[in-house]
N, C-alpha and C positions, 0 to 999 in steps of 0.2 A: 504494500500500500504506500503510495507516494503522498508526501505532504506538499500541498500546492497553495501558493498565495496568488489570489486574484485581486488586482486593484479595482476598486469600485465594487462591482458585484450586485448592484441594485437596479441597473438599467440595461436594457437590450443585450448588447454583445457581451459585456462583462458578466451580467446576470446569467445569460444563457451558458456561458463557459463555466461559471461556478456550479450551476445546477447540473450541467453535463457531467462534471467530474465527481460531484456527489453521487450521481447515478452510477458512476463507474466504481464506486466504493472507495474513493480517495478521501483523504483528510483535507478538507478544503477550508482555508482561511480567506476571508474577505476583508479588505482594508477600506473603510469608509467612515464618514462622520456620523453614521446612524441617523440620518434624517429621512430615510425612506424605509419601507417595509423590507425586511431581510428574507432571503430564501430559506426554506427549510433545509436542515442538515449542514449548514455552513457554520463555521466558527468565526464570530465577529471580532475583529481588532478595531476598536473604535478610536480613530485618530485622523487628524488632517495629515496628509502625506508631506506637507511642508512644515510640520511641527511634530515629528515622530518621537523625539526623545528616545526612550529605551523600549518603545512598543514592540519592536521586532527583534530585539537583541537576544532573547532567550530561545528563539525558535530557528531550527534549520529547515529551510524550504528546499525540497528537491527540485521544484519548478516554480518560477515566478512568471506569471502571465500578466503583462502590463498593458493598459490602454492609454498610456501617457499622451498628453496633448502637446507637450513642448519639452525643451531641454531642462527647464527648471524642475518639471515633474520627474524626469528621469534621474537627475542628479540628487534630488531630495530623497528618492527611494533608495538609490544606491548608497547614499550616505547613511541611511537608516538601517540597512541590512547588515547583519553580522555574518551569516552563513547561508549560502544558497548554491544550488547546482546549475540547472539550465535557466536561462532568462529569454523569454519570448516577448517581443514587442509587437502589438497589433498596430501597425502604421496605417497607411492609406495610399490608394492610387493617386490621391491629390498631390503627391510629391512630384508628379511629372508635369512639365509645362505643356500647355495645349498646343504649342508650336512644335513639339517634338515629333519624332518619327514613330508612326504607329504600325503595328501593335507595339506598345511600349515594352521594351525588354528591361530586365533588372539593371543592365549596364547603361541604360539611357541616362543622359544627364538629367539632373534634378533642377528644379527652379520654380519660379512663380507661375502659377496657373491662374489666369484672370477669373476663372469661374469659382475657384476655391479660395483664392487670396491668402490671408494670414493663416487659415487652418492648414493649408498645404505647406507653407513655409515653416510653420511651427512644427509640423510633423517631420520635416527634413532636419530641423535642429534637434528634435528628439532622437532621431536615428543616429545622427552624428555624435551626439553626447553619449549615447549608449555604446556605440561601437568603438569610440575612442577610449572608453574605460573598460569595456569588455568585448574584445574582438570576436570572441566565441559565441556571443549572443546571437539570437535569430530575429530577423525582421520579416514580418508578413505584410504584404500590401494588397488588400482586397479592393474590388470595385464596389458596386452597390450591394450591401448585405441585406438579406431579407429573411423572413421566417417568424416563427413564434417569438413573442416578446418585443417585436419591433414597435417602438413607440414613436417612430418618425412617420409622418402622414404620407405614405407612398402607396403601397398596395391597399392600405386601409381606406384611402380616399376612393380608389376604384371600387372596393367592396361597398362603400357607402352609396356610390352612384348606382351600383347594381341592385343593392337591397332596396333602394328607393325607386327603382324602375326608371332611372333617368337615362337620357341619351348621354353619350360620352363625347366630350369636345376634344378632338385629336389634333395636335399640331401638324399642320401641312398635310402630307399624304400618309403620315404614320410610318414612313420607312426608316426614320432615325433608329439606329440600333443602340442597345445598352447591354452591358455585361453585368450579370448578377452572380451572387455566390450565397448559398444557403448557410446560415450560421452554424448548422450542425456539421456541414462539410468543413467549415473552418476548424471546428474542434477535432474532427477526424484527421485533418492534416497536421494539427498540433500533435496528435497521437503518433503520426508517422515520423515527424521530426524527433520526438522523444525516443522512438524506437530505433530509428536508423542513424540519428546524429550525423546528418550529411555534412560533407565538407563545405558546400555552399551555405551561406548564412543569410542571404536576402532572397525572398521568393515573392513573385507575383502569385496571387491565388484568385481563382475565379472559375466560373463555368467555361468549358472548352469553347462553346459557341455563344456569340452575342445573339440578341433577340430584338426584333423590331418593336417599337412601342405599340404599334397596332396589335401585334400578336400578344404582347404582354397584357394589354387591356382585355383582349379576347379571353385569355386564360383566367384573368381575375374574375370576369363575369361568369365564365364557365364554372369556376369554383363555387360560385353562388347558385349555380343552376340556371343562369340566364344567358340570353344571346344579346350581344351588344349592338346598339344602333349608333353609328358614328356621325358626328358633325365635324367636318374638317374646317380648321381655322387657318386660312391662308394669308391673312393680313399681318400687319406688323405688331399685333398685340403681344405684349411681354408674356412669354410662354409660362413663366413661373407663377403668373397670376391665376392661371386656370389648370395648370398641369404640374405635377409634383417634381419635375426634373428640369434642369437647365437645357437649353437648346445647344447641347454639346454631345457629340458622338465620339466616344473613345473606346479603345480596346486594348486589353493587356495580353501580352504573350505569356501564356501559362503552361508552356510545354514542360518546364522543369517540374512543376507541381504534378502534372498528369502522368509524367514518367514514374513518379513515386506513388501516386494515388490515382489510378485510372478511373475509378468510379465516382460519380457525382449524383446528387439527388435530382430527380426529374423535376423541372420547374413547375409543371402542372400539379404534381403531388405536393411540392413545397408550399405552393399557394393555398391548396386546400387545407393543409395543416395550419397555415397562418390564419386562415379564415376562422377555423374552429377556435383558436385562441382569441381572436379579435372579438368574436361575438360575445364572449364572456368578460372581455376586458376593454371595452370601448373607451372607458374613462381614463385609461392609462396611455392613450395615444395623444400626442400633441397636435391637435387639429388646427388647420389653417382655413381661412375663409375663401376657399377656392370655389365652392358652390355659390356663395353669395356673389362673388365676382362674375361668375358665369351668368347668373340670373339677372344681374344688374347691367351687364355690359354686352354679353354675347347672344343672349336669347332674343330672337326677333319677335 
């Protein structure tokens, strides 16, 4: 049984990771300020990561799984740890500049991406801080994560449209592609990393194939048991006002991941699982007024 430290552990990705490893029979500690409901089976270390004191000094962690946002987050945690084995940072595909060569490879230069801004550059600094102090640490760069516990208003927005029997307002012809990755597959790849301890330490992670936004919306409606009716929006309306993603198509090269872990969750199945969770947890999603904008601006 491994002893695992998960930073955060109360919202979407970090919460899913914590619950996943509890389910695997691991001893899972979560580090947070205890301002949100804790998952069952975890051991809480109540502290601010920037004011840890001796909170982590008496525990050896076989694995640290960190969702740090910036270099200060990483350095504070490293300073507070006394003894640990593997360190895995959940970074982001936001580290790649939109002007780079796609599909983005791990060796691609990093830089400012106009769509992600400071979030992306902060993740770059977090990666650099970690690898400068622990070159053997692992960095994972996912695209759009989805699945159970997702508190971001993405698939949940489309579910709401389907549940309300609404038409779906689709940017342009709907051909823009997006790359997703189920949060369970993220955990399974962490398992692979821990088992194989590969020589490479930075990995893009994601589904092997991108999917058009039209197909994604169709699958979200299908999960609800509905057939979508589209209204295409061809004017210059700001896409994020009525659709939960930027007008930005990008794709990661995930060949290294798939060489080590060929299987991935079928996106249709993943969306069905997400819907089951969402129906019982609608209050846990950070909703945006997309429908209100559509009704006030786009509906004729």
